[in-house]
N, C-alpha and C positions, 0 to 999 in steps of 0.2 A: 182592274187591269185586264186587258184583253188577251195577252199572251204572256206565258211564263217561260223564262229561258233557263235551260240547264245544259249540262255538258253533252256533247257527242256528234253533231252533224259534221260531215267531211269538209264541206266548203267553209264553214265559219268556226268549226270546233265546238259548236253549240247546237243543241236540239231545241226547237221551239215547240212548246206544248200549247195546244189550242183546245178550247172548251166546246161543248156540244153545240151551242148556238153557232159557232164558227164552222164546225164540221157540217152542220145542216146547210149553212149558207154556201159553202164551197161545193158540196155534192148535190144540192137540190133534193136531198132525201129527207123524209120525216124521221123523227126520233124512233118511231116503231119500226120503220124499215131498216134503219141503221142497226138497231139491236137484233132484229130478225136475221140480217145478213151476218152479224157477228156470231149468232148461235149456229148458223150454217157454215161458218168458217170462210165466209166470202168478204169479210171486211176487217180491217185492223182492229185489234183489241185496244182499249184505253189503258192508261196507267193510273193506278189509284194514288191520289195526292193526299187524301185523308179518308176518314170513314164515310164521308158524304160527298166527296168531290173527285171526279175523274177528269182526265184530259188525254187527248190523242197527240201522238208525235206528228207534227206537221208534214215532215218528209214522207211518212207512211201514207198519209192521206193523199198527198200529191202523187205518190207512186200509184196508189189505187186508182185515182182519177186518170192518170196517164195510161194505165192498163185498160181501163174501160174505153178510152178513146182509141187505143191501138186495136182492141178486139172489134170495135165497131167499124173501123176503117178497113180491117182485113176481111170482114164478113161479106 
C-alpha cells in the first residue's frame, strides 16, 4: 500500500500519510538530508505508525515544498 489514509485534512476530511520513499521522490532529497533537516527543525516530523514504521503527513510535505518554492522565488 503506497498511502495510508487517516482523519484530518481540511479539503477531504482525511490526512494522507506517505512513506519515506514517497517523501524522497517528492522532495528530491536523500534520506540522510531529510533526517538532518528534521534534526535542525527545518523539515516536518514523521508520525510513528509502529515501532519500526513512520510516515509523513502529505499536506505537511506539500506545504514544505511550497515554502521552498516561495522562498526561492522571493530571493
